[in-house]
C-alpha positions as CSV (number, residue, x, y, z in Angstrom):
1,M,12.2,13.5,16.0
2,K,15.3,15.6,15.4
3,L,15.1,19.3,14.6
4,T,16.8,18.6,11.3
5,I,13.7,16.6,10.4
6,Y,11.1,18.6,12.2
7,F,11.6,22.0,10.6
8,P,12.0,20.8,7.0
9,L,8.9,18.7,7.6
10,L,6.9,21.8,8.7
11,S,8.1,23.6,5.7
12,T,7.1,20.8,3.3
13,L,3.6,20.5,4.8
14,R,3.0,24.2,4.5
15,R,3.9,24.1,0.8
16,W,1.7,21.1,0.2
17,R,-1.3,22.8,1.7
18,R,-1.2,25.5,-1.0
19,Q,-0.7,22.9,-3.7
20,E,-3.8,20.9,-2.7
21,R,-6.0,23.8,-3.8
22,W,-4.3,24.4,-7.2
23,T,-6.4,24.1,-10.3
24,R,-5.9,21.1,-12.5
25,E,-4.0,23.3,-14.9
26,Q,-1.6,24.4,-12.2
27,L,-1.2,20.8,-11.0
28,Q,-0.4,19.6,-14.6
29,E,2.2,22.5,-15.0
30,R,3.8,21.4,-11.7
31,Q,4.0,17.8,-12.9
32,T,5.4,18.8,-16.3
33,E,8.2,20.9,-14.8
34,A,9.0,18.4,-12.0
35,L,9.2,15.6,-14.6
36,R,11.5,17.6,-16.8
37,R,13.9,18.2,-13.9
38,L,13.7,14.5,-12.8
39,R,14.5,13.3,-16.3
40,E,17.4,15.7,-16.7
41,Y,18.9,14.6,-13.4
42,A,18.4,10.9,-14.2
43,Y,20.1,11.3,-17.6
44,A,23.0,13.2,-16.1
45,H,23.6,10.9,-13.1
46,S,22.2,7.4,-13.9
47,P,24.1,5.3,-16.5
48,F,21.1,3.0,-16.6
49,Y,18.6,5.7,-17.6
50,R,21.0,7.0,-20.3
51,R,20.7,3.5,-21.9
52,F,17.1,2.8,-21.0
53,H,15.8,6.0,-22.5
54,R,18.4,6.3,-25.3
55,G,16.8,8.1,-28.3
56,L,13.7,8.9,-26.2
57,E,15.0,11.9,-24.3
58,G,12.5,14.3,-25.9
59,R,9.6,11.9,-26.0
60,P,6.5,12.3,-23.7
61,L,6.2,10.2,-20.6
62,H,3.7,7.7,-22.0
63,E,6.1,6.7,-24.8
64,L,8.9,5.7,-22.3
65,P,9.5,2.1,-21.4
66,V,7.9,0.6,-18.3
67,L,10.4,-0.1,-15.4
68,T,9.7,-3.3,-13.5
69,K,11.0,-4.3,-10.1
70,A,13.0,-7.1,-11.7
71,T,14.7,-4.7,-14.1
72,M,15.4,-2.2,-11.4
73,M,17.0,-4.7,-9.1
74,E,19.1,-6.3,-12.0
75,N,20.4,-2.8,-12.8
76,F,20.5,-1.4,-9.3
77,D,24.1,-0.1,-9.2
78,G,23.7,1.7,-12.5
79,L,20.2,3.1,-11.8
80,V,21.0,4.9,-8.5
81,T,22.7,8.2,-8.9
82,D,25.3,8.0,-6.2
83,R,28.2,5.9,-7.4
84,A,29.1,5.0,-3.8
85,I,25.9,2.9,-3.6
86,H,26.2,-0.8,-4.3
87,L,23.5,-3.4,-4.0
88,T,25.6,-5.9,-2.1
89,D,26.4,-3.2,0.5
90,V,22.8,-2.2,0.8
91,E,21.7,-5.7,1.4
92,S,24.3,-6.2,4.1
93,H,23.2,-2.9,5.7
94,L,19.6,-4.3,6.0
95,T,20.8,-7.2,8.1
96,T,22.1,-4.8,10.8
97,L,19.0,-2.5,11.0
98,S,17.3,-2.1,14.3
99,G,16.3,1.5,14.5
100,N,17.0,4.7,12.6
101,E,20.3,3.7,11.1
102,R,21.2,5.2,7.7
103,F,23.2,3.6,4.9
104,L,26.5,5.4,4.3
105,G,25.4,7.7,7.1
106,R,22.9,9.5,4.7
107,Y,20.3,7.1,3.2
108,W,17.2,5.6,4.7
109,V,16.7,2.1,3.2
110,N,13.3,0.5,2.9
111,G,12.4,-2.9,1.4
112,T,9.4,-4.8,0.1
113,S,8.5,-8.2,1.4
114,G,9.5,-10.0,-1.8
115,S,6.2,-12.0,-1.8
116,T,5.9,-11.6,-5.6
117,G,9.6,-12.5,-6.3
118,R,12.8,-10.7,-5.4
119,R,12.7,-8.1,-2.7
120,G,12.7,-4.5,-3.9
121,L,15.1,-2.0,-2.1
122,F,14.5,1.8,-2.1
123,L,16.8,4.5,-0.8
124,F,16.0,8.1,0.3
125,N,18.3,10.9,1.2
126,H,17.5,13.4,3.9
127,S,15.2,15.7,1.8
128,E,13.5,12.7,0.1
129,W,12.9,11.0,3.5
130,V,11.3,14.3,4.8
131,T,9.0,14.1,1.8
132,V,8.1,10.5,2.7
133,L,7.4,11.4,6.3
134,A,5.3,14.4,5.2
135,S,3.2,12.0,3.1
136,F,2.3,10.1,6.3
137,I,1.5,13.3,8.2
138,R,-0.6,14.7,5.3
139,A,-3.3,12.1,5.7
140,Y,-3.6,13.1,9.4
141,E,-3.6,16.8,8.7
142,W,-6.6,16.4,6.5
143,L,-8.5,15.4,9.6
144,E,-7.0,17.7,12.3
145,G,-5.8,20.7,10.4
146,P,-2.4,22.4,10.1
147,S,-1.9,22.7,13.9
148,S,-1.7,18.9,14.2
149,L,2.2,18.7,13.9
150,P,3.5,17.4,16.2
151,P,0.4,15.3,16.9
152,R,-0.8,15.8,20.5
153,K,-2.9,12.7,20.6
154,S,-1.8,9.3,21.9
155,I,-1.0,7.1,18.9
156,V,-0.7,3.3,18.5
157,A,0.6,2.0,15.3
158,I,0.6,-1.7,14.7
159,V,3.4,-2.1,12.2
160,S,5.5,-4.7,10.4
161,P,7.9,-6.6,12.6
162,T,10.6,-6.3,10.0
163,P,13.0,-3.3,10.7
164,W,13.3,-2.4,7.0
165,H,9.5,-2.0,6.4
166,M,8.6,1.6,5.7
167,S,5.8,1.8,8.3
168,R,8.3,0.9,11.0
169,R,11.1,3.1,9.7
170,A,8.9,6.1,9.4
171,G,7.5,5.6,12.9
172,V,10.9,5.5,14.4
173,T,11.9,8.7,12.7
174,L,8.7,10.5,13.7
175,E,8.9,9.7,17.4
176,T,8.5,12.8,19.5
177,R,8.4,13.6,23.3
178,W,5.4,15.9,22.8
179,A,2.9,13.0,22.4
180,P,3.0,9.4,23.4
181,A,3.4,7.1,20.4
182,Y,3.5,3.3,20.9
183,R,4.2,0.5,18.5
184,L,2.9,-3.0,18.4
185,F,3.9,-5.6,15.8
186,A,1.4,-7.2,13.5
187,S,3.0,-10.5,14.6
188,D,2.2,-10.0,18.3
189,P,-0.4,-12.3,19.8
190,L,-3.9,-10.8,19.9
191,E,-4.0,-11.1,23.6
192,T,-0.9,-8.9,23.9
193,M,-2.4,-6.3,21.6
194,V,-5.6,-6.2,23.7
195,L,-3.8,-6.0,27.0
196,R,-1.5,-3.1,25.9
197,L,-4.2,-1.2,24.0
198,N,-6.4,-1.2,27.1
199,V,-3.5,0.3,29.1
200,W,-2.4,2.8,26.4
201,Q,-5.9,4.0,25.4
202,P,-5.0,5.4,22.0
203,Q,-6.8,8.3,20.4
204,I,-5.4,7.3,17.0
205,L,-5.0,3.7,15.9
206,G,-3.2,2.6,12.8
207,A,-3.3,-1.0,11.6
208,Y,-3.7,-3.3,8.6
209,P,-7.4,-3.8,7.9
210,S,-7.2,-7.5,9.0
211,I,-5.7,-6.5,12.3
212,A,-8.2,-3.7,12.8
213,R,-11.1,-6.1,12.2
214,M,-9.7,-8.5,14.8
215,L,-9.5,-5.7,17.3
216,A,-13.0,-4.6,16.4
217,N,-14.2,-8.1,17.3
218,E,-12.5,-7.8,20.6
219,Q,-14.1,-4.5,21.3
220,L,-17.5,-5.8,20.4
221,A,-17.0,-8.8,22.6
222,G,-16.1,-6.5,25.5
223,R,-12.5,-7.7,26.0
224,L,-11.1,-4.5,24.4
225,S,-12.2,-1.1,25.7
226,I,-10.7,1.8,23.7
227,A,-12.3,4.8,22.0
228,P,-10.0,6.0,19.1
229,K,-11.1,9.1,17.3
230,Y,-9.5,7.9,14.1
231,V,-8.6,4.4,12.8
232,F,-6.2,4.5,9.9
233,T,-5.9,1.4,7.7
234,G,-3.5,0.6,4.9
235,A,-1.2,-2.0,3.2
236,E,-4.1,-4.4,2.6
237,V,-7.5,-4.2,0.8
238,L,-10.1,-2.6,3.0
239,T,-13.5,-4.2,2.0
240,V,-16.8,-2.5,2.6
241,D,-17.7,-5.1,5.2
242,T,-14.5,-4.7,7.1
243,R,-15.0,-0.9,7.2
244,R,-18.5,-1.4,8.5
245,H,-17.3,-3.9,11.1
246,I,-14.6,-1.5,12.4
247,E,-17.2,1.3,12.5
248,A,-19.6,-0.9,14.5
249,A,-16.9,-1.0,17.1
250,W,-15.8,2.6,17.2
251,G,-18.3,4.7,15.3
252,E,-19.3,5.6,11.8
253,G,-16.9,7.8,9.8
254,R,-13.9,7.1,11.9
255,V,-12.1,4.7,9.5
256,F,-9.7,6.4,7.0
257,D,-7.9,4.3,4.5
258,V,-4.5,5.2,3.1
259,Y,-2.6,3.8,0.1
260,G,1.1,3.5,0.6
261,A,4.0,2.2,-1.5
262,T,7.5,1.5,-0.4
263,E,8.6,3.3,-3.5
264,G,7.2,6.7,-2.5
265,G,5.5,6.7,0.9
266,V,1.8,7.3,1.3
267,I,0.6,8.1,-2.2
268,A,-3.2,8.4,-1.6
269,A,-5.5,9.0,1.3
270,E,-9.1,9.6,2.3
271,C,-10.4,12.9,3.6
272,V,-13.4,13.5,5.9
273,H,-15.8,13.2,3.0
274,H,-14.9,9.5,2.3
275,S,-15.3,10.0,-1.5
276,G,-12.3,7.8,-2.3
277,L,-8.6,8.1,-1.9
278,H,-7.0,11.4,-3.1
279,L,-3.9,10.6,-5.2
280,F,-1.0,12.8,-4.2
281,E,-0.5,14.1,-7.7
282,D,1.8,16.9,-6.7
283,Q,4.4,14.2,-5.7
284,V,3.7,11.3,-8.0
285,I,2.4,10.9,-11.6
286,F,-0.1,8.1,-11.8
287,E,-1.0,6.0,-14.9
288,V,-3.8,3.4,-14.6
289,V,-3.1,1.0,-17.4
290,D,-4.1,-2.4,-18.8
291,Q,-1.8,-5.4,-19.2
292,D,-0.3,-3.8,-22.4
293,N,0.3,-0.5,-20.6
294,R,-2.6,1.3,-22.4
295,P,-4.6,3.9,-20.4
296,V,-7.7,2.7,-18.6
297,P,-10.6,5.2,-18.3
298,P,-12.2,6.2,-15.0
299,G,-14.8,3.7,-13.8
300,K,-12.8,0.6,-14.9
301,Y,-10.2,-1.3,-13.1
302,G,-6.7,-1.2,-14.5
303,E,-4.4,-4.2,-14.3
304,K,-1.4,-2.2,-13.3
305,L,-0.5,1.2,-11.9
306,L,2.6,3.0,-13.2
307,I,4.1,5.6,-11.0
308,T,6.7,8.3,-11.6
309,V,8.0,9.6,-8.3
310,L,8.8,13.2,-8.8
311,F,10.9,13.9,-5.7
312,N,13.4,11.0,-5.6
313,R,16.8,11.8,-7.1
314,T,18.8,9.1,-5.4
315,Q,16.8,6.3,-7.0
316,P,14.8,7.7,-9.9
317,L,11.6,5.8,-10.6
318,I,10.1,6.7,-14.0
319,R,7.0,4.7,-15.1
320,Y,7.7,2.2,-12.4
321,E,5.2,-0.7,-12.4
322,L,3.1,-1.6,-9.4
323,S,0.9,-4.6,-9.8
324,D,-2.0,-3.0,-8.0
325,S,-5.4,-3.0,-9.7
326,V,-7.2,0.3,-8.9
327,R,-10.2,2.2,-10.3
328,L,-10.2,5.9,-11.0
329,S,-13.2,8.1,-10.3
330,D,-14.6,10.5,-12.9
331,R,-15.7,12.8,-10.1
332,Q,-14.0,15.4,-7.8
333,C,-14.4,15.4,-4.1
334,S,-16.5,18.1,-2.5
335,C,-13.6,18.9,-0.1
336,G,-12.2,21.2,-2.8
337,R,-8.9,19.4,-3.3
338,T,-8.3,18.9,-7.0
339,F,-6.4,15.6,-6.8
340,A,-7.9,12.8,-8.7
341,L,-9.7,10.1,-6.7
342,I,-9.4,6.3,-6.8
343,T,-12.7,4.7,-5.6
344,N,-11.3,1.3,-5.0
345,V,-8.1,-0.8,-4.7
346,Q,-8.7,-4.4,-5.6
347,G,-5.2,-5.5,-4.6
348,R,-2.3,-6.9,-6.5
349,M,-2.9,-8.5,-9.8
350,E,-0.8,-11.5,-8.6
351,D,-3.6,-12.2,-6.1
352,I,-6.6,-11.7,-8.4
353,L,-7.7,-15.2,-9.1
354,R,-7.9,-16.7,-12.6
355,F,-9.7,-20.0,-13.3
356,P,-10.2,-22.1,-16.4
357,A,-13.5,-21.3,-18.1
358,A,-16.2,-23.9,-18.5
359,A,-16.4,-22.9,-22.2
360,G,-12.7,-22.7,-22.7
361,G,-10.1,-20.0,-22.0
362,E,-9.8,-18.2,-18.7
363,V,-12.0,-16.3,-16.4
364,V,-10.7,-13.5,-14.1
365,I,-12.7,-13.3,-10.9
366,N,-13.3,-9.9,-9.3
367,P,-12.5,-10.1,-5.6
368,V,-16.0,-8.7,-4.9
369,I,-17.4,-12.2,-5.9
370,F,-15.6,-13.6,-2.9
371,D,-16.1,-10.6,-0.6
372,Q,-19.9,-10.6,-0.8
373,I,-20.0,-14.2,0.3
374,M,-17.1,-14.3,2.8
375,D,-18.1,-11.1,4.5
376,R,-21.3,-12.8,5.7
377,V,-19.3,-15.6,7.4
378,P,-19.2,-15.2,11.2
379,A,-15.4,-15.4,11.3
380,G,-12.8,-13.4,13.1
381,E,-10.7,-13.7,10.0
382,W,-10.9,-15.4,6.6
383,Q,-8.6,-15.9,3.6
384,V,-9.2,-17.4,0.2
385,V,-6.1,-19.3,-1.1
386,Q,-5.8,-20.6,-4.7
387,E,-3.6,-23.6,-5.1
388,T,-2.7,-25.8,-8.1
389,D,-5.2,-28.5,-6.9
390,G,-8.1,-26.2,-5.8
391,V,-9.1,-23.5,-3.5
392,R,-8.7,-23.5,0.3
393,I,-10.9,-21.3,2.5
394,L,-9.2,-20.5,5.8
395,L,-11.5,-19.5,8.7
396,S,-10.4,-18.4,12.1
397,G,-12.8,-17.8,15.1
398,T,-15.8,-19.3,13.4
399,P,-18.6,-20.9,15.6
400,E,-18.7,-24.7,15.6
401,S,-22.4,-24.5,14.4
402,F,-21.3,-22.8,11.2
403,S,-21.8,-25.0,8.1
404,D,-18.6,-25.4,6.2
405,E,-20.4,-27.4,3.5
406,R,-22.9,-24.6,2.9
407,L,-20.1,-22.1,2.4
408,E,-18.4,-24.4,-0.1
409,D,-21.6,-24.8,-2.0
410,D,-22.2,-21.0,-2.0
411,L,-18.8,-20.4,-3.5
412,R,-19.2,-23.1,-6.1
413,R,-22.5,-21.6,-7.3
414,A,-21.0,-18.1,-7.4
415,L,-18.0,-19.3,-9.5
416,M,-20.3,-21.3,-11.8
417,A,-22.4,-18.2,-12.4
418,E,-19.2,-16.5,-13.6
419,G,-18.5,-19.3,-16.1
420,V,-15.7,-21.0,-14.1
421,L,-14.8,-24.6,-14.4
422,V,-15.0,-24.9,-10.7
423,P,-12.1,-26.6,-8.9
424,P,-12.3,-28.4,-5.6
425,I,-13.2,-26.0,-2.7
426,R,-12.4,-27.0,0.9
427,V,-12.9,-25.1,4.1
428,H,-10.2,-25.3,6.8
429,R,-10.6,-24.1,10.3
430,V,-7.3,-22.6,11.6
431,P,-6.3,-20.9,14.9
432,A,-5.2,-17.8,13.0
433,I,-4.6,-16.7,9.4
434,P,-0.9,-17.0,8.5
435,R,0.8,-13.7,8.0
436,S,3.6,-12.7,5.7
437,V,7.1,-11.6,6.9
438,T,5.8,-8.0,7.0
439,G,2.7,-9.1,9.0
440,K,0.1,-8.8,6.3
441,A,-2.8,-11.2,5.8
442,P,-4.3,-10.6,2.4
443,L,-8.0,-11.7,2.0
444,I,-7.4,-13.3,-1.3
445,K,-4.1,-15.0,-2.2
446,S,-2.8,-17.0,-5.2
447,N,-0.1,-19.6,-4.7
448,L,0.0,-20.4,-8.4
449,P,3.3,-19.9,-10.2
450,H,3.6,-16.3,-11.4
451,K,3.7,-15.7,-15.1
452,S,6.9,-14.3,-16.3
453,P,6.5,-10.7,-17.4
454,A,7.3,-9.6,-20.9
455,P,10.9,-8.5,-21.3
456,D,11.6,-4.8,-20.9
457,A,13.1,-2.7,-23.6
458,L,16.4,-3.0,-21.8
459,S,17.5,-5.2,-18.9
460,S,21.2,-4.6,-18.7
């Protein structure tokens, strides 16, 4: 880690520690002022926002149009605030990435996988990238305290194999000589991971939940022998059963989930009380909304999450749509931090399954319906995949004695109880669950054609 990163990072984290103990009134004042400055900057430097918000400059946030990824990418050159940035050049830059290179010598570029359509690209200048890095460190500081930077524990992060993925880019920037930090790729063979982890003996392990569960299986089977103090999970849904499975391998209370977004870094994390994930409301404004962008009250799942990233001036994101379905809590954590909590992340709405109803219409199936059945299956990994001709259940590492037919029957009965006109359900034994280009393996996946979103107020 260069000193030009290190010292601003320390300063940022010190400031954030004070902000975590603000009252809700102080936090809302901070958001109001930061939003005012963000909008002023966007209107002064982004031709896109001058058009997108024309006539709305004095209106409150909830009255502004929602920005989708498609609209952002279609208007990329006009949305960014540096006129030297052009989408074609950014895309060319990504093809050359291998380490900590910066676009135009000053911008860190990160990308999404494009699994829900066109890939999203996001740029951060030096101060913005420091903020992103601080968001990664913050979750760790909540466990170890302010003296934890630089971390003096051995760390292994199992990250995306793609060089433009934020987990990998942040890891490269944060490398220090004060503490050993090792990286494995989510695409590495399981045997390779076990071999290297047994040698490296990490005190901190970071991985997708699906990877952490596989490694927990290896630990319980005696092939892996490590004793991490903390296991950080993120980028996939962490089910209750997966958490328990990981804790069975390494101890209760050692699993800490984080919620990250390429658009703004880590935006929520658990503390030691495990009351939910604290939203980083001093850096991002969150709106949990339904399909029509109306607020959803605490205790109910939203269909989308709108974020306004308060610190990014290079690529302003105001009411940017994430397709994640989350549920706000109506309680505060006993840790004393005043940030709002989300008690669960269901995953992306694109991967929440919808079926024809037996009585007509459509039934939306909560992932819990699948989780409570699939989590009882003695499988190393599993995945539910909805296709146009039915549902495939992929199982990896399941004993030969296990009854595929009984599982199919259990799932049929569960869907019938929800009023579903049940399609064909078939179990498939596979050597391993397929992973995306970024190394993720979502538990529930829809391969049905995505519905076209409603047009934005402005798309050009």
